[in-house]
C-alpha positions, 0 to 999 in steps of 0.5 A: 933542546928536547931533553931540556923541555922534558926535564922542565916538564917533569920538574913542573909536574913535581912542583904541582904535586908538591903544591897540592900536598902542601895545600892539603896539609895546611888545610888539614892542620887548619881544621885540626886547630879549629876543632882544638880551639873550639874545645878550649873555648868551650871550657871557658864558658862551662864548668870544670867537669864539662871541660875535663870531659870535653878534653878527655874525648877530644881527638888531637 
């Protein structure tokens, strides 16, 4: 029974680490998409020259 409890504890800890890594990846991806979407939205409201400059300097 002690071995089973130890294994369940280790598995639970690994699941927590995985969940934290997944949450961090989703958060980073969301922030990246927001900055990319903002640069595209800016292009619709400005001249083509501004749009080209904005996209050339954008970090993907």
